[in-house]
PyMOL Python script that loads the backbone (N, CA, C, O; Angstrom):
from pymol import cmd

cmd.read_pdbstr("""\
ATOM      1  N   MET A   1      41.951  93.986 -17.988  1.00  0.00           N
ATOM      2  CA  MET A   1      40.565  93.744 -17.673  1.00  0.00           C
ATOM      3  C   MET A   1      39.702  94.122 -18.878  1.00  0.00           C
ATOM      4  O   MET A   1      39.985  95.089 -19.584  1.00  0.00           O
ATOM      5  N   LEU A   2      38.674  93.359 -19.091  1.00  0.00           N
ATOM      6  CA  LEU A   2      37.803  93.562 -20.241  1.00  0.00           C
ATOM      7  C   LEU A   2      36.492  94.216 -19.830  1.00  0.00           C
ATOM      8  O   LEU A   2      35.898  93.872 -18.808  1.00  0.00           O
ATOM      9  N   ASN A   3      36.051  95.176 -20.655  1.00  0.00           N
ATOM     10  CA  ASN A   3      34.750  95.776 -20.373  1.00  0.00           C
ATOM     11  C   ASN A   3      33.658  94.799 -20.794  1.00  0.00           C
ATOM     12  O   ASN A   3      33.946  93.706 -21.282  1.00  0.00           O
ATOM     13  N   GLU A   4      32.409  95.197 -20.603  1.00  0.00           N
ATOM     14  CA  GLU A   4      31.277  94.290 -20.835  1.00  0.00           C
ATOM     15  C   GLU A   4      31.233  93.782 -22.282  1.00  0.00           C
ATOM     16  O   GLU A   4      31.029  92.590 -22.514  1.00  0.00           O
ATOM     17  N   LYS A   5      31.423  94.673 -23.243  1.00  0.00           N
ATOM     18  CA  LYS A   5      31.368  94.292 -24.662  1.00  0.00           C
ATOM     19  C   LYS A   5      32.536  93.372 -25.033  1.00  0.00           C
ATOM     20  O   LYS A   5      32.341  92.363 -25.712  1.00  0.00           O
ATOM     21  N   GLU A   6      33.733  93.713 -24.595  1.00  0.00           N
ATOM     22  CA  GLU A   6      34.913  92.895 -24.885  1.00  0.00           C
ATOM     23  C   GLU A   6      34.791  91.510 -24.251  1.00  0.00           C
ATOM     24  O   GLU A   6      35.154  90.502 -24.856  1.00  0.00           O
ATOM     25  N   PHE A   7      34.271  91.480 -23.016  1.00  0.00           N
ATOM     26  CA  PHE A   7      34.124  90.205 -22.326  1.00  0.00           C
ATOM     27  C   PHE A   7      33.071  89.332 -22.998  1.00  0.00           C
ATOM     28  O   PHE A   7      33.211  88.109 -23.026  1.00  0.00           O
ATOM     29  N   ALA A   8      32.021  89.942 -23.540  1.00  0.00           N
ATOM     30  CA  ALA A   8      30.989  89.176 -24.249  1.00  0.00           C
ATOM     31  C   ALA A   8      31.584  88.492 -25.477  1.00  0.00           C
ATOM     32  O   ALA A   8      31.268  87.337 -25.760  1.00  0.00           O
ATOM     33  N   ILE A   9      32.436  89.198 -26.199  1.00  0.00           N
ATOM     34  CA  ILE A   9      33.101  88.618 -27.374  1.00  0.00           C
ATOM     35  C   ILE A   9      34.033  87.491 -26.937  1.00  0.00           C
ATOM     36  O   ILE A   9      34.044  86.421 -27.545  1.00  0.00           O
ATOM     37  N   ALA A  10      34.813  87.730 -25.885  1.00  0.00           N
ATOM     38  CA  ALA A  10      35.741  86.708 -25.386  1.00  0.00           C
ATOM     39  C   ALA A  10      34.982  85.472 -24.925  1.00  0.00           C
ATOM     40  O   ALA A  10      35.418  84.349 -25.179  1.00  0.00           O
ATOM     41  N   SER A  11      33.860  85.660 -24.254  1.00  0.00           N
ATOM     42  CA  SER A  11      33.050  84.523 -23.792  1.00  0.00           C
ATOM     43  C   SER A  11      32.533  83.699 -24.956  1.00  0.00           C
ATOM     44  O   SER A  11      32.538  82.469 -24.915  1.00  0.00           O
ATOM     45  N   GLU A  12      32.089  84.387 -25.986  1.00  0.00           N
ATOM     46  CA  GLU A  12      31.596  83.703 -27.180  1.00  0.00           C
ATOM     47  C   GLU A  12      32.702  82.860 -27.818  1.00  0.00           C
ATOM     48  O   GLU A  12      32.463  81.722 -28.223  1.00  0.00           O
ATOM     49  N   LEU A  13      33.903  83.415 -27.906  1.00  0.00           N
ATOM     50  CA  LEU A  13      35.034  82.682 -28.481  1.00  0.00           C
ATOM     51  C   LEU A  13      35.457  81.520 -27.583  1.00  0.00           C
ATOM     52  O   LEU A  13      35.863  80.464 -28.068  1.00  0.00           O
ATOM     53  N   TYR A  14      35.357  81.724 -26.284  1.00  0.00           N
ATOM     54  CA  TYR A  14      35.704  80.680 -25.326  1.00  0.00           C
ATOM     55  C   TYR A  14      34.783  79.466 -25.493  1.00  0.00           C
ATOM     56  O   TYR A  14      35.250  78.331 -25.593  1.00  0.00           O
ATOM     57  N   PHE A  15      33.483  79.718 -25.522  1.00  0.00           N
ATOM     58  CA  PHE A  15      32.528  78.615 -25.653  1.00  0.00           C
ATOM     59  C   PHE A  15      32.566  77.999 -27.050  1.00  0.00           C
ATOM     60  O   PHE A  15      32.269  76.816 -27.220  1.00  0.00           O
ATOM     61  N   LYS A  16      32.927  78.794 -28.035  1.00  0.00           N
ATOM     62  CA  LYS A  16      33.106  78.272 -29.390  1.00  0.00           C
ATOM     63  C   LYS A  16      34.235  77.231 -29.403  1.00  0.00           C
ATOM     64  O   LYS A  16      34.158  76.231 -30.117  1.00  0.00           O
ATOM     65  N   GLY A  17      35.272  77.475 -28.612  1.00  0.00           N
ATOM     66  CA  GLY A  17      36.400  76.546 -28.515  1.00  0.00           C
ATOM     67  C   GLY A  17      35.999  75.177 -28.014  1.00  0.00           C
ATOM     68  O   GLY A  17      36.601  74.177 -28.406  1.00  0.00           O
ATOM     69  N   PHE A  18      35.006  75.109 -27.164  1.00  0.00           N
ATOM     70  CA  PHE A  18      34.546  73.818 -26.648  1.00  0.00           C
ATOM     71  C   PHE A  18      33.793  73.008 -27.697  1.00  0.00           C
ATOM     72  O   PHE A  18      33.702  71.784 -27.604  1.00  0.00           O
ATOM     73  N   LYS A  19      33.263  73.694 -28.680  1.00  0.00           N
ATOM     74  CA  LYS A  19      32.518  73.006 -29.739  1.00  0.00           C
ATOM     75  C   LYS A  19      33.439  72.353 -30.767  1.00  0.00           C
ATOM     76  O   LYS A  19      32.991  71.524 -31.559  1.00  0.00           O
ATOM     77  N   LEU A  20      34.710  72.718 -30.761  1.00  0.00           N
ATOM     78  CA  LEU A  20      35.682  72.156 -31.700  1.00  0.00           C
ATOM     79  C   LEU A  20      36.367  70.956 -31.053  1.00  0.00           C
ATOM     80  O   LEU A  20      37.574  70.977 -30.809  1.00  0.00           O
ATOM     81  N   ALA A  21      35.612  69.940 -30.785  1.00  0.00           N
ATOM     82  CA  ALA A  21      36.079  68.780 -30.020  1.00  0.00           C
ATOM     83  C   ALA A  21      37.218  68.012 -30.685  1.00  0.00           C
ATOM     84  O   ALA A  21      38.047  67.423 -29.992  1.00  0.00           O
ATOM     85  N   LYS A  22      37.270  68.010 -32.000  1.00  0.00           N
ATOM     86  CA  LYS A  22      38.289  67.204 -32.679  1.00  0.00           C
ATOM     87  C   LYS A  22      39.650  67.892 -32.719  1.00  0.00           C
ATOM     88  O   LYS A  22      40.669  67.237 -32.940  1.00  0.00           O
ATOM     89  N   ALA A  23      39.673  69.202 -32.508  1.00  0.00           N
ATOM     90  CA  ALA A  23      40.940  69.936 -32.519  1.00  0.00           C
ATOM     91  C   ALA A  23      41.625  69.808 -31.161  1.00  0.00           C
ATOM     92  O   ALA A  23      40.971  69.547 -30.152  1.00  0.00           O
ATOM     93  N   ASP A  24      42.951  69.993 -31.142  1.00  0.00           N
ATOM     94  CA  ASP A  24      43.650  69.976 -29.864  1.00  0.00           C
ATOM     95  C   ASP A  24      43.389  71.293 -29.134  1.00  0.00           C
ATOM     96  O   ASP A  24      42.885  72.247 -29.727  1.00  0.00           O
ATOM     97  N   ARG A  25      43.727  71.340 -27.874  1.00  0.00           N
ATOM     98  CA  ARG A  25      43.408  72.495 -27.027  1.00  0.00           C
ATOM     99  C   ARG A  25      43.958  73.800 -27.599  1.00  0.00           C
ATOM    100  O   ARG A  25      43.280  74.828 -27.584  1.00  0.00           O
ATOM    101  N   LYS A  26      45.156  73.753 -28.088  1.00  0.00           N
ATOM    102  CA  LYS A  26      45.796  74.958 -28.628  1.00  0.00           C
ATOM    103  C   LYS A  26      45.004  75.510 -29.819  1.00  0.00           C
ATOM    104  O   LYS A  26      44.831  76.723 -29.945  1.00  0.00           O
ATOM    105  N   GLN A  27      44.534  74.636 -30.673  1.00  0.00           N
ATOM    106  CA  GLN A  27      43.766  75.057 -31.847  1.00  0.00           C
ATOM    107  C   GLN A  27      42.360  75.524 -31.460  1.00  0.00           C
ATOM    108  O   GLN A  27      41.840  76.479 -32.037  1.00  0.00           O
ATOM    109  N   ARG A  28      41.750  74.851 -30.485  1.00  0.00           N
ATOM    110  CA  ARG A  28      40.382  75.197 -30.093  1.00  0.00           C
ATOM    111  C   ARG A  28      40.269  76.622 -29.570  1.00  0.00           C
ATOM    112  O   ARG A  28      39.270  77.298 -29.820  1.00  0.00           O
ATOM    113  N   PHE A  29      41.275  77.078 -28.852  1.00  0.00           N
ATOM    114  CA  PHE A  29      41.199  78.397 -28.229  1.00  0.00           C
ATOM    115  C   PHE A  29      42.105  79.430 -28.898  1.00  0.00           C
ATOM    116  O   PHE A  29      42.337  80.509 -28.353  1.00  0.00           O
ATOM    117  N   LYS A  30      42.603  79.095 -30.063  1.00  0.00           N
ATOM    118  CA  LYS A  30      43.502  79.999 -30.788  1.00  0.00           C
ATOM    119  C   LYS A  30      42.837  81.350 -31.067  1.00  0.00           C
ATOM    120  O   LYS A  30      43.453  82.399 -30.882  1.00  0.00           O
ATOM    121  N   GLU A  31      41.587  81.318 -31.510  1.00  0.00           N
ATOM    122  CA  GLU A  31      40.877  82.551 -31.853  1.00  0.00           C
ATOM    123  C   GLU A  31      40.681  83.438 -30.612  1.00  0.00           C
ATOM    124  O   GLU A  31      40.838  84.656 -30.692  1.00  0.00           O
ATOM    125  N   LEU A  32      40.342  82.836 -29.485  1.00  0.00           N
ATOM    126  CA  LEU A  32      40.180  83.572 -28.237  1.00  0.00           C
ATOM    127  C   LEU A  32      41.497  84.205 -27.811  1.00  0.00           C
ATOM    128  O   LEU A  32      41.542  85.392 -27.488  1.00  0.00           O
ATOM    129  N   LEU A  33      42.550  83.431 -27.809  1.00  0.00           N
ATOM    130  CA  LEU A  33      43.852  83.946 -27.380  1.00  0.00           C
ATOM    131  C   LEU A  33      44.340  85.067 -28.292  1.00  0.00           C
ATOM    132  O   LEU A  33      44.904  86.051 -27.815  1.00  0.00           O
ATOM    133  N   GLU A  34      44.131  84.929 -29.583  1.00  0.00           N
ATOM    134  CA  GLU A  34      44.533  85.984 -30.521  1.00  0.00           C
ATOM    135  C   GLU A  34      43.722  87.256 -30.268  1.00  0.00           C
ATOM    136  O   GLU A  34      44.273  88.357 -30.274  1.00  0.00           O
ATOM    137  N   TYR A  35      42.419  87.104 -30.047  1.00  0.00           N
ATOM    138  CA  TYR A  35      41.558  88.258 -29.766  1.00  0.00           C
ATOM    139  C   TYR A  35      42.062  88.982 -28.520  1.00  0.00           C
ATOM    140  O   TYR A  35      42.268  90.196 -28.547  1.00  0.00           O
ATOM    141  N   TYR A  36      42.260  88.249 -27.437  1.00  0.00           N
ATOM    142  CA  TYR A  36      42.683  88.836 -26.170  1.00  0.00           C
ATOM    143  C   TYR A  36      44.069  89.475 -26.285  1.00  0.00           C
ATOM    144  O   TYR A  36      44.291  90.586 -25.806  1.00  0.00           O
ATOM    145  N   ASN A  37      44.983  88.770 -26.917  1.00  0.00           N
ATOM    146  CA  ASN A  37      46.345  89.283 -27.040  1.00  0.00           C
ATOM    147  C   ASN A  37      46.399  90.535 -27.910  1.00  0.00           C
ATOM    148  O   ASN A  37      47.152  91.460 -27.605  1.00  0.00           O
ATOM    149  N   ASN A  38      45.617  90.581 -28.983  1.00  0.00           N
ATOM    150  CA  ASN A  38      45.557  91.779 -29.830  1.00  0.00           C
ATOM    151  C   ASN A  38      44.917  92.945 -29.087  1.00  0.00           C
ATOM    152  O   ASN A  38      45.321  94.095 -29.258  1.00  0.00           O
ATOM    153  N   LEU A  39      43.939  92.647 -28.278  1.00  0.00           N
ATOM    154  CA  LEU A  39      43.214  93.677 -27.540  1.00  0.00           C
ATOM    155  C   LEU A  39      44.062  94.274 -26.412  1.00  0.00           C
ATOM    156  O   LEU A  39      44.078  95.489 -26.212  1.00  0.00           O
ATOM    157  N   THR A  40      44.756  93.417 -25.689  1.00  0.00           N
ATOM    158  CA  THR A  40      45.477  93.868 -24.496  1.00  0.00           C
ATOM    159  C   THR A  40      46.981  94.051 -24.699  1.00  0.00           C
ATOM    160  O   THR A  40      47.621  94.790 -23.951  1.00  0.00           O
ATOM    161  N   GLY A  41      47.540  93.392 -25.692  1.00  0.00           N
ATOM    162  CA  GLY A  41      48.988  93.437 -25.877  1.00  0.00           C
ATOM    163  C   GLY A  41      49.726  92.470 -24.961  1.00  0.00           C
ATOM    164  O   GLY A  41      50.956  92.431 -24.959  1.00  0.00           O
ATOM    165  N   PHE A  42      48.985  91.692 -24.186  1.00  0.00           N
ATOM    166  CA  PHE A  42      49.573  90.712 -23.274  1.00  0.00           C
ATOM    167  C   PHE A  42      49.529  89.344 -23.925  1.00  0.00           C
ATOM    168  O   PHE A  42      48.510  88.978 -24.510  1.00  0.00           O
ATOM    169  N   GLY A  43      50.586  88.593 -23.839  1.00  0.00           N
ATOM    170  CA  GLY A  43      50.681  87.280 -24.470  1.00  0.00           C
ATOM    171  C   GLY A  43      50.102  86.164 -23.617  1.00  0.00           C
ATOM    172  O   GLY A  43      50.824  85.255 -23.208  1.00  0.00           O
ATOM    173  N   GLU A  44      48.808  86.226 -23.346  1.00  0.00           N
ATOM    174  CA  GLU A  44      48.148  85.186 -22.534  1.00  0.00           C
ATOM    175  C   GLU A  44      48.161  83.856 -23.280  1.00  0.00           C
ATOM    176  O   GLU A  44      47.936  83.808 -24.490  1.00  0.00           O
ATOM    177  N   THR A  45      48.428  82.778 -22.545  1.00  0.00           N
ATOM    178  CA  THR A  45      48.456  81.443 -23.137  1.00  0.00           C
ATOM    179  C   THR A  45      47.410  80.516 -22.526  1.00  0.00           C
ATOM    180  O   THR A  45      47.221  79.396 -23.000  1.00  0.00           O
ATOM    181  N   GLU A  46      46.732  80.974 -21.480  1.00  0.00           N
ATOM    182  CA  GLU A  46      45.748  80.157 -20.777  1.00  0.00           C
ATOM    183  C   GLU A  46      44.352  80.720 -20.990  1.00  0.00           C
ATOM    184  O   GLU A  46      44.014  81.764 -20.432  1.00  0.00           O
ATOM    185  N   PRO A  47      43.526  80.031 -21.801  1.00  0.00           N
ATOM    186  CA  PRO A  47      42.180  80.541 -22.071  1.00  0.00           C
ATOM    187  C   PRO A  47      41.318  80.702 -20.825  1.00  0.00           C
ATOM    188  O   PRO A  47      40.515  81.632 -20.757  1.00  0.00           O
ATOM    189  N   ASN A  48      41.462  79.827 -19.843  1.00  0.00           N
ATOM    190  CA  ASN A  48      40.663  79.924 -18.628  1.00  0.00           C
ATOM    191  C   ASN A  48      40.949  81.211 -17.856  1.00  0.00           C
ATOM    192  O   ASN A  48      40.053  81.760 -17.216  1.00  0.00           O
ATOM    193  N   ALA A  49      42.169  81.687 -17.910  1.00  0.00           N
ATOM    194  CA  ALA A  49      42.536  82.912 -17.193  1.00  0.00           C
ATOM    195  C   ALA A  49      41.774  84.113 -17.744  1.00  0.00           C
ATOM    196  O   ALA A  49      41.416  85.020 -16.993  1.00  0.00           O
ATOM    197  N   ILE A  50      41.530  84.122 -19.031  1.00  0.00           N
ATOM    198  CA  ILE A  50      40.832  85.241 -19.665  1.00  0.00           C
ATOM    199  C   ILE A  50      39.423  85.391 -19.096  1.00  0.00           C
ATOM    200  O   ILE A  50      38.907  86.505 -19.006  1.00  0.00           O
ATOM    201  N   MET A  51      38.808  84.294 -18.719  1.00  0.00           N
ATOM    202  CA  MET A  51      37.442  84.334 -18.231  1.00  0.00           C
ATOM    203  C   MET A  51      37.332  84.952 -16.825  1.00  0.00           C
ATOM    204  O   MET A  51      36.230  85.099 -16.297  1.00  0.00           O
ATOM    205  N   HIS A  52      38.457  85.308 -16.231  1.00  0.00           N
ATOM    206  CA  HIS A  52      38.474  85.983 -14.933  1.00  0.00           C
ATOM    207  C   HIS A  52      38.827  87.463 -15.077  1.00  0.00           C
ATOM    208  O   HIS A  52      39.059  88.146 -14.079  1.00  0.00           O
ATOM    209  N   HIS A  53      38.868  87.956 -16.307  1.00  0.00           N
ATOM    210  CA  HIS A  53      39.311  89.327 -16.552  1.00  0.00           C
ATOM    211  C   HIS A  53      38.177  90.266 -16.937  1.00  0.00           C
ATOM    212  O   HIS A  53      38.340  91.108 -17.820  1.00  0.00           O
ATOM    213  N   SER A  54      37.054  90.130 -16.297  1.00  0.00           N
ATOM    214  CA  SER A  54      35.910  90.990 -16.553  1.00  0.00           C
ATOM    215  C   SER A  54      35.846  92.095 -15.505  1.00  0.00           C
ATOM    216  O   SER A  54      35.954  91.829 -14.308  1.00  0.00           O
ATOM    217  N   LEU A  55      35.671  93.329 -15.956  1.00  0.00           N
ATOM    218  CA  LEU A  55      35.556  94.445 -15.019  1.00  0.00           C
ATOM    219  C   LEU A  55      34.361  94.299 -14.092  1.00  0.00           C
ATOM    220  O   LEU A  55      34.371  94.827 -12.980  1.00  0.00           O
ATOM    221  N   GLU A  56      33.326  93.586 -14.538  1.00  0.00           N
ATOM    222  CA  GLU A  56      32.136  93.400 -13.717  1.00  0.00           C
ATOM    223  C   GLU A  56      32.408  92.528 -12.491  1.00  0.00           C
ATOM    224  O   GLU A  56      31.606  92.510 -11.557  1.00  0.00           O
ATOM    225  N   GLN A  57      33.520  91.810 -12.484  1.00  0.00           N
ATOM    226  CA  GLN A  57      33.828  90.916 -11.373  1.00  0.00           C
ATOM    227  C   GLN A  57      34.553  91.618 -10.234  1.00  0.00           C
ATOM    228  O   GLN A  57      34.695  91.046  -9.153  1.00  0.00           O
ATOM    229  N   ILE A  58      35.017  92.855 -10.457  1.00  0.00           N
ATOM    230  CA  ILE A  58      35.713  93.581  -9.393  1.00  0.00           C
ATOM    231  C   ILE A  58      34.844  94.735  -8.915  1.00  0.00           C
ATOM    232  O   ILE A  58      33.898  95.140  -9.591  1.00  0.00           O
ATOM    233  N   GLY A  59      35.172  95.249  -7.757  1.00  0.00           N
ATOM    234  CA  GLY A  59      34.389  96.323  -7.172  1.00  0.00           C
ATOM    235  C   GLY A  59      34.899  97.695  -7.575  1.00  0.00           C
ATOM    236  O   GLY A  59      35.816  97.836  -8.384  1.00  0.00           O
ATOM    237  N   ALA A  60      34.274  98.693  -6.986  1.00  0.00           N
ATOM    238  CA  ALA A  60      34.674 100.084  -7.217  1.00  0.00           C
ATOM    239  C   ALA A  60      36.046 100.333  -6.598  1.00  0.00           C
ATOM    240  O   ALA A  60      36.569  99.497  -5.861  1.00  0.00           O
ATOM    241  N   ASP A  61      36.614 101.481  -6.905  1.00  0.00           N
ATOM    242  CA  ASP A  61      37.900 101.839  -6.314  1.00  0.00           C
ATOM    243  C   ASP A  61      37.726 102.213  -4.846  1.00  0.00           C
ATOM    244  O   ASP A  61      36.727 102.822  -4.463  1.00  0.00           O
ATOM    245  N   CYS A  62      38.700 101.844  -4.040  1.00  0.00           N
ATOM    246  CA  CYS A  62      38.706 102.162  -2.616  1.00  0.00           C
ATOM    247  C   CYS A  62      38.770 103.682  -2.445  1.00  0.00           C
ATOM    248  O   CYS A  62      39.526 104.368  -3.133  1.00  0.00           O
ATOM    249  N   GLU A  63      37.967 104.188  -1.522  1.00  0.00           N
ATOM    250  CA  GLU A  63      37.934 105.613  -1.252  1.00  0.00           C
ATOM    251  C   GLU A  63      39.227 106.108  -0.602  1.00  0.00           C
ATOM    252  O   GLU A  63      39.538 107.297  -0.667  1.00  0.00           O
ATOM    253  N   ASN A  64      39.975 105.204   0.021  1.00  0.00           N
ATOM    254  CA  ASN A  64      41.191 105.568   0.742  1.00  0.00           C
ATOM    255  C   ASN A  64      42.449 105.488  -0.127  1.00  0.00           C
ATOM    256  O   ASN A  64      43.246 106.426  -0.153  1.00  0.00           O
ATOM    257  N   CYS A  65      42.628 104.365  -0.841  1.00  0.00           N
ATOM    258  CA  CYS A  65      43.885 104.168  -1.581  1.00  0.00           C
ATOM    259  C   CYS A  65      43.721 104.154  -3.099  1.00  0.00           C
ATOM    260  O   CYS A  65      44.704 104.276  -3.830  1.00  0.00           O
ATOM    261  N   GLY A  66      42.480 104.006  -3.579  1.00  0.00           N
ATOM    262  CA  GLY A  66      42.250 104.027  -5.023  1.00  0.00           C
ATOM    263  C   GLY A  66      42.343 102.678  -5.717  1.00  0.00           C
ATOM    264  O   GLY A  66      42.019 102.572  -6.900  1.00  0.00           O
ATOM    265  N   LYS A  67      42.777 101.654  -5.010  1.00  0.00           N
ATOM    266  CA  LYS A  67      42.823 100.311  -5.602  1.00  0.00           C
ATOM    267  C   LYS A  67      41.414  99.726  -5.604  1.00  0.00           C
ATOM    268  O   LYS A  67      40.608 100.052  -4.732  1.00  0.00           O
ATOM    269  N   PRO A  68      41.106  98.857  -6.586  1.00  0.00           N
ATOM    270  CA  PRO A  68      39.739  98.307  -6.623  1.00  0.00           C
ATOM    271  C   PRO A  68      39.494  97.283  -5.511  1.00  0.00           C
ATOM    272  O   PRO A  68      40.385  96.532  -5.114  1.00  0.00           O
ATOM    273  N   TYR A  69      38.248  97.286  -5.028  1.00  0.00           N
ATOM    274  CA  TYR A  69      37.823  96.229  -4.109  1.00  0.00           C
ATOM    275  C   TYR A  69      37.791  94.925  -4.902  1.00  0.00           C
ATOM    276  O   TYR A  69      37.600  94.953  -6.117  1.00  0.00           O
ATOM    277  N   ARG A  70      37.973  93.798  -4.246  1.00  0.00           N
ATOM    278  CA  ARG A  70      38.065  92.513  -4.944  1.00  0.00           C
ATOM    279  C   ARG A  70      36.774  92.063  -5.598  1.00  0.00           C
ATOM    280  O   ARG A  70      36.798  91.368  -6.613  1.00  0.00           O
ATOM    281  N   THR A  71      35.638  92.458  -5.020  1.00  0.00           N
ATOM    282  CA  THR A  71      34.333  92.115  -5.587  1.00  0.00           C
ATOM    283  C   THR A  71      33.420  93.322  -5.458  1.00  0.00           C
ATOM    284  O   THR A  71      33.702  94.227  -4.673  1.00  0.00           O
ATOM    285  N   PRO A  72      32.331  93.351  -6.215  1.00  0.00           N
ATOM    286  CA  PRO A  72      31.392  94.459  -6.072  1.00  0.00           C
ATOM    287  C   PRO A  72      30.756  94.551  -4.676  1.00  0.00           C
ATOM    288  O   PRO A  72      30.319  95.630  -4.277  1.00  0.00           O
ATOM    289  N   LYS A  73      30.699  93.450  -3.934  1.00  0.00           N
ATOM    290  CA  LYS A  73      30.088  93.436  -2.604  1.00  0.00           C
ATOM    291  C   LYS A  73      31.094  93.631  -1.471  1.00  0.00           C
ATOM    292  O   LYS A  73      30.693  93.712  -0.310  1.00  0.00           O
ATOM    293  N   ALA A  74      32.382  93.709  -1.776  1.00  0.00           N
ATOM    294  CA  ALA A  74      33.413  93.816  -0.746  1.00  0.00           C
ATOM    295  C   ALA A  74      33.238  95.075   0.091  1.00  0.00           C
ATOM    296  O   ALA A  74      32.880  96.132  -0.428  1.00  0.00           O
ATOM    297  N   LYS A  75      33.491  94.954   1.377  1.00  0.00           N
ATOM    298  CA  LYS A  75      33.406  96.090   2.291  1.00  0.00           C
ATOM    299  C   LYS A  75      34.758  96.411   2.910  1.00  0.00           C
ATOM    300  O   LYS A  75      34.886  97.392   3.642  1.00  0.00           O
ATOM    301  N   LEU A  76      35.773  95.590   2.622  1.00  0.00           N
ATOM    302  CA  LEU A  76      37.118  95.776   3.155  1.00  0.00           C
ATOM    303  C   LEU A  76      38.118  95.798   2.006  1.00  0.00           C
ATOM    304  O   LEU A  76      38.122  94.901   1.163  1.00  0.00           O
ATOM    305  N   CYS A  77      38.956  96.816   1.974  1.00  0.00           N
ATOM    306  CA  CYS A  77      40.007  96.892   0.953  1.00  0.00           C
ATOM    307  C   CYS A  77      41.183  96.043   1.408  1.00  0.00           C
ATOM    308  O   CYS A  77      41.748  96.291   2.473  1.00  0.00           O
ATOM    309  N   VAL A  78      41.557  95.050   0.619  1.00  0.00           N
ATOM    310  CA  VAL A  78      42.664  94.178   1.005  1.00  0.00           C
ATOM    311  C   VAL A  78      44.007  94.875   0.829  1.00  0.00           C
ATOM    312  O   VAL A  78      45.011  94.428   1.384  1.00  0.00           O
ATOM    313  N   ASN A  79      44.039  95.952   0.072  1.00  0.00           N
ATOM    314  CA  ASN A  79      45.286  96.672  -0.140  1.00  0.00           C
ATOM    315  C   ASN A  79      45.672  97.508   1.081  1.00  0.00           C
ATOM    316  O   ASN A  79      46.813  97.451   1.539  1.00  0.00           O
ATOM    317  N   CYS A  80      44.720  98.286   1.609  1.00  0.00           N
ATOM    318  CA  CYS A  80      45.056  99.206   2.700  1.00  0.00           C
ATOM    319  C   CYS A  80      44.303  98.935   3.995  1.00  0.00           C
ATOM    320  O   CYS A  80      44.614  99.542   5.020  1.00  0.00           O
ATOM    321  N   GLY A  81      43.317  98.037   3.974  1.00  0.00           N
ATOM    322  CA  GLY A  81      42.562  97.711   5.182  1.00  0.00           C
ATOM    323  C   GLY A  81      41.394  98.640   5.470  1.00  0.00           C
ATOM    324  O   GLY A  81      40.742  98.513   6.506  1.00  0.00           O
ATOM    325  N   TYR A  82      41.124  99.565   4.572  1.00  0.00           N
ATOM    326  CA  TYR A  82      40.009 100.503   4.761  1.00  0.00           C
ATOM    327  C   TYR A  82      38.687  99.752   4.770  1.00  0.00           C
ATOM    328  O   TYR A  82      38.464  98.861   3.951  1.00  0.00           O
ATOM    329  N   LYS A  83      37.803 100.120   5.711  1.00  0.00           N
ATOM    330  CA  LYS A  83      36.480  99.498   5.793  1.00  0.00           C
ATOM    331  C   LYS A  83      35.438 100.486   5.296  1.00  0.00           C
ATOM    332  O   LYS A  83      35.364 101.620   5.768  1.00  0.00           O
ATOM    333  N   LYS A  84      34.633 100.040   4.335  1.00  0.00           N
ATOM    334  CA  LYS A  84      33.553 100.858   3.789  1.00  0.00           C
ATOM    335  C   LYS A  84      32.481 101.080   4.836  1.00  0.00           C
ATOM    336  O   LYS A  84      32.220 100.219   5.676  1.00  0.00           O
ATOM    337  N   GLU A  85      31.862 102.256   4.771  1.00  0.00           N
ATOM    338  CA  GLU A  85      30.679 102.521   5.603  1.00  0.00           C
ATOM    339  C   GLU A  85      29.515 101.757   5.002  1.00  0.00           C
ATOM    340  O   GLU A  85      29.423 101.663   3.778  1.00  0.00           O
ATOM    341  N   SER A  86      28.645 101.221   5.793  1.00  0.00           N
ATOM    342  CA  SER A  86      27.480 100.467   5.298  1.00  0.00           C
ATOM    343  C   SER A  86      26.443 101.389   4.725  1.00  0.00           C
ATOM    344  O   SER A  86      25.398 100.931   4.262  1.00  0.00           O
TER     345      SER A  86
END
""", "prot")
cmd.dss("prot")
cmd.show_as("cartoon", "prot")
cmd.util.cbc("prot")
cmd.orient("prot")
């Protein structure tokens, strides 16, 4: 998962890839994939997947099991079934 600063850089590289219309897909997103892979150590090959790896897109940790809620607005932990108090 990428923090706010890392995700901003990844987003910039992602949209930069769309501007390279004459290059093939692999070349257009090469810089993004290299950035992400160097940062995380994971060999991601799908640029679209990276755009779902922002910490801002997930919720806080569940008070019961410690796993993150799926979204910041989630009230039910899908891991353990714990329901947040309103």
